[in-house]
PADOTI-79635 format. One line per 3 residues: their letters; for each residue z, x, y of C-alpha. Coordinates in Angstrom, 1 decimal, padded with zeros to 4 digits, always signed. Layout:
<pts>
a = Z X Y ~ ...
</pts>
This chain:
<pts>
mns = -027.9 -008.3 -009.4 ~ -027.7 -005.6 -012.2 ~ -024.9 -005.5 -014.7
fkt = -023.1 -002.6 -013.0 ~ -023.1 -004.3 -009.6 ~ -022.1 -007.6 -011.1
ftv = -019.2 -005.8 -012.9 ~ -018.1 -004.2 -009.6 ~ -017.8 -007.6 -007.9
ifv = -015.9 -009.0 -010.9 ~ -013.6 -006.0 -011.3 ~ -012.8 -006.0 -007.6
tff = -012.1 -009.8 -007.8 ~ -009.6 -009.2 -010.7 ~ -007.7 -006.6 -008.8
lsi = -007.7 -008.2 -005.4 ~ -006.8 -011.6 -006.8 ~ -003.1 -010.6 -007.0
gsa = -000.6 -010.1 -004.2 ~ +000.3 -013.6 -003.0 ~ +003.9 -012.7 -003.6
naa = +003.9 -010.9 -000.4 ~ +003.6 -014.1 +001.5 ~ +007.4 -014.1 +001.6
sps = +009.9 -015.8 +003.8 ~ +011.7 -013.5 +006.2 ~ +013.9 -010.9 +004.4
plv = +017.7 -011.0 +004.9 ~ +017.3 -007.5 +006.5 ~ +015.6 -007.7 +009.9
pee = +013.1 -004.9 +010.4 ~ +013.5 -003.0 +013.6 ~ +010.0 -003.2 +015.2
shg = +011.0 -000.9 +018.1 ~ +011.9 +001.9 +015.6 ~ +009.1 +004.3 +014.6
ttl = +005.7 +005.3 +015.7 ~ +002.3 +003.7 +015.0 ~ -000.3 +006.3 +013.9
tfe = -004.0 +005.9 +013.4 ~ -006.0 +007.8 +010.8 ~ -009.6 +007.6 +009.5
svt = -010.3 +006.2 +006.1 ~ -013.3 +004.8 +004.3 ~ -014.3 +001.3 +002.9
pkr = -016.0 +001.8 -000.4 ~ -018.2 -001.0 -001.7 ~ -018.1 +000.4 -005.2
imd = -015.6 +002.4 -007.1 ~ -018.0 +005.2 -007.9 ~ -019.0 +005.4 -004.2
fve = -015.5 +006.5 -003.5 ~ -015.1 +008.8 -006.5 ~ -018.4 +010.5 -005.7
raa = -017.7 +010.7 -001.9 ~ -020.6 +008.4 -001.2 ~ -018.6 +005.9 +000.8
nek = -019.9 +006.4 +004.3 ~ -018.4 +003.4 +006.1 ~ -015.6 +005.0 +008.2
vsi = -012.7 +002.9 +009.5 ~ -009.6 +003.4 +011.6 ~ -006.4 +002.5 +009.8
tgr = -003.0 +002.2 +011.3 ~ +000.5 +002.8 +009.8 ~ +004.0 +002.7 +011.0
ltf = +005.9 +005.9 +010.5 ~ +009.7 +005.9 +010.6 ~ +012.3 +008.6 +010.0
pda = +015.9 +008.8 +008.8 ~ +018.4 +009.3 +011.6 ~ +019.2 +012.9 +012.6
vts = +016.3 +014.7 +011.0 ~ +017.0 +018.5 +011.3 ~ +014.6 +019.8 +008.6
pvp = +011.4 +018.6 +006.9 ~ +012.1 +015.4 +004.9 ~ +010.4 +013.8 +001.9
avv = +008.3 +010.7 +002.7 ~ +006.9 +007.6 +001.0 ~ +003.6 +005.9 +001.8
ilh = +004.0 +002.1 +001.4 ~ +001.0 -000.1 +000.5 ~ +001.0 -003.9 +001.0
gss = -000.3 -006.8 -001.1 ~ -003.0 -009.5 -000.4 ~ -001.2 -011.1 +002.6
gvn = -001.0 -007.9 +004.5 ~ +002.0 -006.1 +006.0 ~ +005.0 -008.4 +006.2
pge = +008.8 -008.1 +006.4 ~ +009.1 -007.1 +002.7 ~ +007.3 -003.8 +003.2
kvw = +009.3 -003.2 +006.4 ~ +012.6 -003.8 +004.6 ~ +011.6 -001.2 +002.0
aqr = +010.8 +001.2 +004.8 ~ +014.4 +000.7 +006.1 ~ +015.8 +001.3 +002.6
lna = +013.9 +004.5 +002.2 ~ +015.0 +005.7 +005.7 ~ +018.6 +005.1 +004.7
mgy = +018.0 +007.2 +001.6 ~ +016.8 +010.1 +003.7 ~ +013.1 +009.5 +003.4
asf = +010.5 +009.1 +006.0 ~ +008.4 +005.9 +005.4 ~ +004.8 +005.1 +006.4
vvd = +003.8 +001.5 +006.1 ~ +000.0 +001.4 +005.9 ~ -002.0 -001.6 +007.2
sft = -005.2 -001.7 +005.2 ~ -006.4 -005.0 +006.6 ~ -006.3 -005.1 +010.4
grg = -008.7 -002.2 +011.0 ~ -011.2 -003.8 +008.6 ~ -011.0 -007.2 +010.3
vsn = -009.2 -008.8 +007.3 ~ -006.2 -011.0 +007.7 ~ -005.6 -011.6 +004.0
tea = -007.6 -011.6 +000.8 ~ -006.0 -014.5 -001.0 ~ -008.8 -017.1 -000.2
dqt = -011.6 -014.6 -000.7 ~ -010.7 -011.6 -002.9 ~ -014.1 -010.0 -002.6
qls = -013.6 -009.2 +001.0 ~ -012.2 -005.7 +000.3 ~ -012.5 -003.4 -002.7
msa = -009.3 -002.2 -004.4 ~ -010.6 +001.3 -003.9 ~ -010.0 +000.9 -000.2
gia = -006.2 +000.9 -000.8 ~ -006.5 +004.1 -002.9 ~ -008.6 +005.7 -000.1
day = -006.0 +004.7 +002.5 ~ -003.2 +006.1 +000.3 ~ -004.9 +009.5 +000.1
fal = -005.9 +009.7 +003.7 ~ -002.4 +008.8 +004.7 ~ -001.1 +011.6 +002.4
rll = -003.3 +014.0 +004.2 ~ -002.0 +012.8 +007.6 ~ +001.6 +013.1 +006.6
aad = +001.2 +016.5 +005.0 ~ +000.2 +017.9 +008.4 ~ +003.4 +016.6 +010.1
pri = +005.9 +019.5 +010.4 ~ +008.8 +017.0 +010.1 ~ +007.7 +016.1 +006.6
drn = +007.8 +018.1 +003.4 ~ +004.2 +018.0 +002.3 ~ +005.2 +018.7 -001.3
kis = +007.5 +015.6 -001.5 ~ +005.3 +012.7 -000.4 ~ +005.3 +009.7 -002.8
vmg = +003.4 +006.4 -002.8 ~ +004.8 +003.0 -003.4 ~ +002.9 -000.3 -003.6
fsr = +003.4 -004.0 -004.3 ~ +001.0 -006.1 -006.3 ~ -002.4 -005.2 -004.8
ggi = -000.8 -002.2 -003.3 ~ +000.9 -001.5 -006.6 ~ -002.5 -001.2 -008.2
aal = -003.4 +001.5 -005.6 ~ -000.1 +003.2 -006.1 ~ -000.5 +003.3 -009.9
ysa = -004.2 +004.3 -010.3 ~ -004.0 +006.9 -007.6 ~ -002.3 +009.0 -010.3
ldp = -005.9 +009.5 -011.8 ~ -007.2 +012.7 -010.4 ~ -010.8 +011.6 -009.8
frr = -009.4 +009.3 -007.1 ~ -007.4 +012.3 -005.6 ~ -010.5 +014.5 -005.6
avm = -012.4 +011.9 -003.7 ~ -010.4 +012.9 -000.6 ~ -008.7 +016.2 -001.3
ddd = -010.3 +019.6 -001.3 ~ -007.1 +021.4 -002.2 ~ -004.2 +020.8 -004.6
lhf = -002.4 +018.3 -002.4 ~ -001.2 +015.4 -004.4 ~ +001.5 +012.7 -004.4
aah = +004.9 +013.8 -005.7 ~ +005.5 +010.4 -007.4 ~ +003.8 +007.0 -007.9
iaf = +005.9 +003.7 -007.7 ~ +004.1 +000.5 -008.6 ~ +005.6 -002.9 -008.3
yps = +004.0 -005.5 -010.6 ~ +000.5 -004.0 -010.7 ~ -002.4 -005.3 -012.8
cgi = -003.0 -003.4 -016.0 ~ -005.1 -005.8 -018.2 ~ -008.3 -004.3 -016.9
hyt = -007.4 -000.7 -016.0 ~ -008.9 +002.6 -014.9 ~ -008.8 +005.6 -017.2
sth = -009.5 +009.3 -016.9 ~ -008.6 +012.4 -018.9 ~ -007.5 +014.0 -015.6
ldg = -004.2 +013.0 -014.1 ~ -002.5 +014.4 -011.0 ~ +000.7 +015.2 -013.0
api = +003.1 +013.3 -010.9 ~ +005.8 +011.1 -012.4 ~ +005.1 +007.3 -012.4
lml = +007.5 +004.4 -012.1 ~ +006.4 +000.9 -012.9 ~ +008.6 -002.1 -012.0
lgg = +007.6 -005.3 -013.9 ~ +008.6 -008.9 -014.2 ~ +009.3 -010.1 -017.8
kdn = +008.1 -013.6 -016.9 ~ +005.2 -012.5 -014.6 ~ +002.2 -014.7 -015.5
ytp = +000.1 -013.3 -012.6 ~ +000.1 -009.6 -013.6 ~ +001.9 -009.6 -016.9
aap = +004.2 -006.8 -018.0 ~ +002.8 -006.3 -021.6 ~ -000.5 -004.7 -020.6
cve = +001.3 -002.3 -018.3 ~ +003.6 -001.3 -021.1 ~ +000.5 -000.6 -023.2
yad = -001.1 +001.4 -020.4 ~ +002.1 +003.4 -019.9 ~ +002.1 +004.3 -023.5
alr = -001.5 +005.6 -023.2 ~ -000.6 +007.6 -020.1 ~ +002.3 +009.2 -022.0
kqg = +000.0 +010.2 -024.8 ~ -001.9 +012.1 -022.0 ~ +001.3 +013.9 -021.1
aqv = +002.2 +011.7 -018.1 ~ +005.9 +011.1 -017.3 ~ +006.1 +007.3 -017.0
tlk = +009.3 +005.3 -016.4 ~ +009.2 +001.5 -017.0 ~ +011.7 -001.0 -015.5
typ = +011.2 -004.5 -016.8 ~ +013.4 -007.3 -015.4 ~ +013.4 -009.9 -018.2
day = +013.7 -013.1 -016.1 ~ +011.7 -012.0 -013.1 ~ +008.4 -013.4 -011.9
hgf = +005.7 -011.8 -009.7 ~ +007.2 -010.8 -006.3 ~ +010.7 -010.5 -007.7
drp = +011.9 -008.1 -005.0 ~ +011.3 -010.6 -002.2 ~ +013.6 -013.5 -001.1
trl = +010.9 -016.1 -001.8 ~ +011.7 -019.3 -003.7 ~ +009.9 -019.8 -007.0
hvi = +006.7 -021.7 -006.5 ~ +003.3 -022.3 -008.2 ~ +000.0 -021.4 -006.7
ksa = -002.6 -023.4 -008.6 ~ -005.6 -021.9 -007.0 ~ -004.7 -018.3 -007.7
tsa = -006.9 -016.4 -010.1 ~ -005.3 -014.2 -012.8 ~ -006.8 -011.7 -015.2
rdc = -003.7 -012.1 -017.5 ~ -006.0 -012.9 -020.5 ~ -008.4 -010.1 -019.8
hgs = -008.4 -006.8 -021.7 ~ -010.7 -004.0 -020.6 ~ -011.0 -000.6 -019.0
ydl = -013.2 +001.4 -016.7 ~ -013.6 +005.1 -017.4 ~ -013.9 +007.1 -014.3
dsn = -015.1 +010.1 -016.2 ~ -018.1 +008.4 -017.9 ~ -018.7 +005.5 -015.5
qfv = -018.4 +003.2 -018.5 ~ -016.9 -000.3 -018.5 ~ -015.8 -002.1 -021.7
mrk = -014.0 -005.3 -022.5 ~ -012.1 -006.3 -025.6 ~ -012.5 -009.7 -027.2
gdq = -010.4 -010.0 -030.3 ~ -011.6 -007.2 -032.5 ~ -014.8 -006.7 -030.6
vls = -015.4 -004.0 -028.0 ~ -018.0 -005.2 -025.5 ~ -020.1 -003.2 -023.1
gad = -023.0 -003.8 -020.6 ~ -023.9 -007.4 -020.0 ~ -021.6 -008.6 -022.7
ata = -018.6 -007.0 -021.1 ~ -019.5 -008.5 -017.7 ~ -019.8 -011.9 -019.3
ear = -016.4 -011.5 -021.0 ~ -014.8 -010.4 -017.7 ~ -015.9 -013.7 -016.1
rcl = -014.8 -015.8 -019.1 ~ -011.3 -014.4 -019.4 ~ -010.2 -015.4 -015.9
syg = -007.6 -018.2 -015.6 ~ -005.9 -020.0 -012.7 ~ -002.4 -020.9 -011.7
vml = +000.5 -018.5 -011.3 ~ +004.3 -018.6 -010.6 ~ +005.6 -016.5 -007.7
ggd = +009.1 -015.9 -006.4 ~ +012.1 -013.7 -006.0 ~ +014.8 -013.0 -008.6
tla = +018.3 -012.3 -007.5 ~ +019.2 -009.8 -010.2 ~ +015.8 -008.0 -010.0
req = +016.0 -007.9 -006.2 ~ +019.3 -006.2 -006.3 ~ +018.5 -003.8 -009.2
apl = +015.0 -002.7 -008.1 ~ +016.3 -000.7 -005.0 ~ +018.8 +001.1 -007.3
dva = +016.1 +001.9 -009.8 ~ +013.8 +003.2 -007.1 ~ +016.6 +005.3 -005.6
afl = +017.5 +006.8 -009.0 ~ +013.9 +007.6 -009.8 ~ +013.2 +009.3 -006.4
kav = +016.4 +011.2 -006.6 ~ +015.5 +012.6 -010.1 ~ +011.9 +013.4 -009.1
iee = +012.2 +014.5 -005.5 ~ +015.7 +015.9 -005.1 ~ +016.4 +017.2 -008.6
gk = +012.8 +018.0 -009.6 ~ +013.0 +016.3 -013.0
</pts>
């Protein structure tokens, strides 16, 4: 296996190794399964990141999503695409859909697994590339933009853990251009506890505001690299809002008890980047900047095991308020 292909497998493993927080106990709010409509749309399943970016991903797949609307819709409404974590769609995503409906937004909970024959990626994180989630997000955007009940200029994306990765990095324009032939883009990106230690970069952003919600005690996808990444995005002119909940762990918005998963793989000690513009991957080891085979070796070496997951009462109560305030400022007030 050449170094680029080896890197691709490692990089995918990093990003897909998170998301176990979504294996949550039932939420206090009971999702209404009878409410809404299940829609099917075509997406792709890229094997490599650049296959997606260069529109060379030829493996088509039918993906489903659950579309729900606020009560008494009389004019086109804003919408939010919701992306799940490694355990697939569960009550957590559905509760967020209800919250968004109550705020006046349509919600579209995308199931990235079932159509691909995947139940979860926790035991084998190489089953599905992270780019599949970004692909689903953009094909879902195109689907919703064609619905006359939805304001095509006010469609945002929200994701959790693995889905948070897709919600965050979909702000990079090479990913948008992989699907879109026009200027259609997300109005906002909302990423819950994404992974930023090894991140994507591009000089081209879609220009939409970004909200990152992070756990101060998260040892699965730590907050510090995301703070650093946010600073880099701001230097490029991006509007980035950070909300860090000091005592919160990974999955803080869910009603899950705190627990340890010893077998979970984390890239918390990894520092690197993949430049979509140059197709270059580098890793940092101390003061060294590594590339090629050395970067691939470092990417393997830096992995660690064992993480803490679970909900946090204060963060669980505050996060919906922070999301509501962000969306109101961006979507309703145009800030």
